[in-house]
C-alpha positions in Angstrom: -14.1 14.1 -6.4 -12.7 11.8 -3.8 -9.0 12.9 -3.8 -7.3 16.0 -5.1 -4.7 14.4 -7.4 -1.9 15.8 -9.4 1.4 14.4 -10.8 4.7 15.8 -11.7 7.8 14.2 -13.3 11.1 14.3 -11.6 14.2 13.4 -13.6 17.3 11.6 -12.2 19.9 9.6 -14.1 20.1 7.2 -11.1 16.4 6.3 -11.3 16.1 5.5 -14.9 12.9 3.7 -16.0 13.2 0.0 -16.6 13.3 -0.8 -20.3 9.7 -1.9 -20.5 8.5 1.3 -18.9 10.3 3.5 -21.3 9.1 1.5 -24.3 5.6 0.9 -23.2 4.5 2.8 -20.0 5.7 6.2 -21.0 4.0 6.0 -24.4 0.6 4.9 -23.1 0.6 7.0 -20.0 1.2 10.1 -22.2 3.1 11.9 -19.4 4.2 15.3 -20.7 7.8 14.7 -19.9 10.9 13.8 -21.9 12.7 10.7 -20.6 16.0 11.6 -22.3 17.6 12.4 -19.0 16.6 9.2 -17.3 13.8 8.1 -15.1 10.3 9.6 -14.5 8.9 9.2 -11.0 5.3 10.1 -10.4 4.5 12.4 -7.4 1.1 11.6 -6.0 -1.1 14.2 -4.2 -3.8 12.9 -1.9 -5.8 15.8 -0.5 -2.6 17.9 -0.3 -0.4 15.1 1.1 2.4 14.5 -1.4 3.8 11.0 -1.7 6.9 10.2 -3.6 10.5 11.4 -4.2 11.9 14.4 -2.3 9.0 14.1 0.3 9.1 12.8 3.8 8.4 9.1 4.1 4.7 8.8 4.8 3.3 6.4 7.4 0.0 4.6 6.8 -1.5 3.4 10.1 -3.5 0.2 10.0 -6.8 -0.4 11.7 -8.5 -3.7 11.1 -12.3 -4.1 11.5 -12.0 -7.9 11.1 -11.7 -10.1 14.2 -10.1 -12.7 12.0 -7.1 -10.4 11.2 -3.7 -12.0 12.0 -2.5 -9.2 14.4 -5.1 -8.8 17.2 -3.5 -5.7 18.5 -4.8 -3.5 15.7 -8.4 -4.8 15.6 -11.3 -2.5 16.3 -14.4 -4.5 17.3 -16.8 -1.6 17.5 -17.2 1.8 15.8 -16.3 3.4 19.1 -13.1 1.4 19.4 -12.3 2.3 15.8 -12.6 5.9 16.5 -10.3 5.6 19.5 -7.7 3.8 17.4 -8.1 6.3 14.7 -7.4 9.2 17.1 -4.5 7.4 18.6 -2.9 6.7 15.2 -3.3 10.3 14.1 -1.9 11.6 17.4 1.2 9.4 16.8 1.7 10.9 13.4 -0.1 8.7 10.9 -0.3 10.5 7.5 -3.0 8.1 6.2 -5.3 5.6 7.9 -5.8 2.3 6.1 -8.9 0.4 7.2 -10.0 -3.1 6.2 -13.3 -4.9 6.9 -11.9 -8.3 5.9 -8.5 -9.8 6.5 -6.3 -10.0 3.4 -3.6 -12.1 5.2 -3.0 -15.5 3.5 -5.4 -18.1 4.8 -2.8 -20.8 4.4 -0.5 -19.1 6.9 -3.1 -17.8 9.4 -6.0 -20.2 8.9 -8.4 -17.4 8.0 -11.8 -18.1 6.5 -13.2 -16.1 3.6 -15.4 -13.2 4.6 -18.7 -12.3 2.8 -18.8 -9.0 1.0 -22.0 -8.1 2.8 -20.3 -8.5 6.2 -17.3 -6.5 5.0 -19.6 -3.7 3.8 -21.4 -3.7 7.2 -18.1 -3.3 9.1 -16.7 -0.6 6.9 -19.9 1.4 6.8 -20.3 1.3 10.6 -16.7 2.5 11.1 -16.7 5.3 8.5 -19.9 6.8 9.8 -18.0 7.8 12.8 -15.6 10.0 10.7 -17.8 12.5 8.9 -15.0 15.2 8.8 -11.8 13.2 8.8 -8.8 15.5 8.0 -6.5 12.6 7.6 -6.9 10.7 4.3 -8.6 7.4 4.6 -7.5 4.3 2.6 -9.8 1.3 2.1 -8.1 -2.0 2.1 -10.3 -4.3 -0.1 -10.3 -6.3 -3.3 -14.1 -5.7 -3.7 -15.4 -2.9 -5.9 -18.6 -2.9 -3.9 -16.8 -2.2 -0.6 -14.5 0.3 -2.3 -17.4 2.2 -3.8 -19.1 2.6 -0.4 -15.9 3.6 1.3 -15.3 6.3 -1.4 -18.9 7.5 -0.9 -18.0 7.9 2.8 -15.0 10.0 1.9 -12.1 7.6 1.5 -9.4 8.9 -0.9 -7.4 5.7 -1.6 -8.2 2.2 -2.7 -5.6 -0.3 -1.4 -6.2 -3.3 -3.6 -3.9 -6.2 -2.6 -4.9 -8.0 -5.8 -3.5 -5.3 -8.0 -6.9 -4.8 -9.8 -7.0 -8.5 -10.7 -9.6 -9.9 -8.3 -12.7 -7.8 -9.2 -13.2 -6.8 -12.9 -15.2 -3.7 -11.8 -12.4 -2.3 -9.6 -10.3 -0.6 -12.2 -13.2 1.3 -13.8 -14.4 2.3 -10.4 -11.0 3.8 -9.6 -10.8 5.5 -12.9 -14.2 7.1 -12.6 -13.9 8.1 -9.0 -10.4 9.7 -9.3 -9.3 7.9 -6.2 -5.7 7.0 -5.7 -5.0 3.3 -6.0 -2.3 1.1 -4.5 -1.4 -1.8 -6.8 0.2 -4.7 -4.9 2.1 -7.6 -6.5 0.1 -10.7 -6.0 0.8 -14.0 -7.7 -1.1 -17.3 -7.6 0.6 -19.3 -6.3 2.5 -16.7 -4.2 5.3 -14.8 -6.1 8.4 -17.0 -5.9 11.0 -14.4 -6.9 11.6 -10.6 -7.2 11.1 -10.9 -10.9 7.7 -12.5 -10.5 6.6 -9.7 -8.1 7.8 -7.1 -10.7 5.9 -8.9 -13.4 2.7 -8.9 -11.3 2.9 -5.2 -10.8 3.6 -4.6 -14.5 0.4 -6.6 -15.3 -1.5 -4.4 -12.9 -0.1 -1.3 -14.5 -1.3 -2.5 -17.8 -4.8 -3.0 -16.3 -4.7 0.5 -15.0 -3.7 1.8 -18.3 -6.4 -0.1 -20.2 -9.1 1.4 -17.9 -7.9 5.0 -18.0 -6.4 5.4 -14.5 -4.2 8.4 -14.5 -0.5 7.5 -13.6 -0.5 10.4 -11.0 -3.0 8.3 -9.0 -0.9 5.1 -8.7 1.2 3.8 -5.8 2.9 0.4 -6.1 3.5 -2.2 -3.4 5.9 -5.2 -3.8 3.7 -7.4 -1.6 5.9 -8.5 1.3 4.4 -11.6 2.9 1.2 -13.1 1.4 2.4 -16.7 1.6 5.8 -16.2 0.0 8.9 -18.0 1.5 10.8 -15.7 3.8 13.8 -15.8 1.5 11.8 -14.2 -1.2 10.5 -11.4 1.1 14.1 -10.6 2.2 15.2 -10.6 -1.4 12.5 -8.1 -2.3 13.6 -5.9 0.6 17.2 -6.0 -0.8 16.0 -5.2 -4.3 13.5 -2.4 -3.7 15.4 -0.3 -6.1 14.0 -2.4 -9.0 10.5 -1.5 -7.9 11.5 2.2 -7.6 12.7 2.1 -11.2 9.1 1.4 -12.3 8.6 5.1 -11.7 5.8 5.2 -9.1 5.8 5.9 -5.4 6.6 2.8 -3.4 4.6 1.5 -0.4 6.1 -1.3 1.7 4.3 -3.2 4.4 6.4 -5.4 6.7 4.6 -4.8 10.0 4.5 -7.9 12.2 4.4 -10.3 9.2 5.3 -14.0 9.2 8.6 -13.6 7.4 9.9 -11.8 10.5 8.6 -14.5 12.9 9.9 -17.4 10.8 13.5 -16.1 10.9 13.4 -15.1 14.6 11.3 -18.0 15.9 8.4 -15.8 16.8 5.1 -17.6 16.1 3.0 -14.8 17.6 2.7 -11.5 15.7 2.7 -9.9 19.2 6.4 -10.6 19.4 7.5 -9.1 16.1 7.7 -5.4 16.8 11.5 -5.1 17.0 11.9 -7.1 13.8 9.3 -4.9 12.1 11.2 -1.7 13.2 14.4 -3.1 11.7 12.8 -4.1 8.5 11.0 -0.8 8.2 14.3 1.2 8.4 15.9 -1.1 5.8 12.8 -0.7 3.5 13.1 3.1 3.7 16.9 3.0 3.2 16.3 1.0 0.0 13.8 3.4 -1.4 10.3 3.1 0.1 8.2 6.3 0.0 5.5 5.1 2.3 5.3 2.5 5.1 2.2 0.6 6.2 2.3 -0.2 9.9 0.3 -1.3 12.9 2.6 0.7 15.3 2.6 4.2 14.0 5.0 5.9 16.5 7.6 3.2 16.1 7.3 3.2 12.4 7.8 6.9 12.2 11.0 6.6 14.2 12.2 3.7 12.0 11.4 5.6 8.9 13.4 8.7 10.0 16.4 6.5 10.6 16.1 4.9 7.2 15.8 8.3 5.6 18.9 9.6 7.3 20.9 6.6 6.1 19.8 6.9 2.5 20.2 10.7 2.4 
């Protein structure tokens, strides 16, 4: 068992499920809850770490093993460097560490070439061998079931699939059989051009999860900020995060150093986007995010606390 997972249902009139969820998701997810009072919000438990409503906003620290990743400040080139970055992120308060062996940033924005699965496996395996007794949950950022399976064997608890289970037909069954938590990100082709298209993408991923028997208590959703969308769409998503919260699952938001910040502020280099990332993080939390994915853990925690205080 890769993750100790449970779920509970919290009822609030304010967070009512969207109509499609009441009509379809509740029926097929067979949660033992009545939705007469309003919304159902799943509470995810990853190795004792609770993610969701009435919990502190969690911070997922990012460590990239891929030299081609868009932000060079979070790249670990060797297993030893990975271990140092891991220890730094944990010391700064990271609740989860998200590692990736291949960049998932849009190639059309950052001119990133596609990485072979074999190289991705080599990078991930080399890094995870340095963490035999990690107390902080590990998330594997991949769209490949082969990579995910190896990471889970090494002790990862979360599969962060930016394709929302759409890229690899084996991924959904792997998650269902492993009992790992899965993060389903909105991802359209071409890039999602509106809030509604992002919502529709997540709904499609939830259907895939249902069809493959993934327990709803093991699902986190991500609206997919960035990934080639026009900045106006990213900002619209941040304004409308409540629509994603209404789907009834814990909400992860990743804004860290992304292009939509740089395009508004005239900052071509991700190195210059820390202040904008902090501002966007606070707003994301204020608007309902339960977890933040960030390269800068200490700053993200501060921003999250401010956002929590505003929305309290």
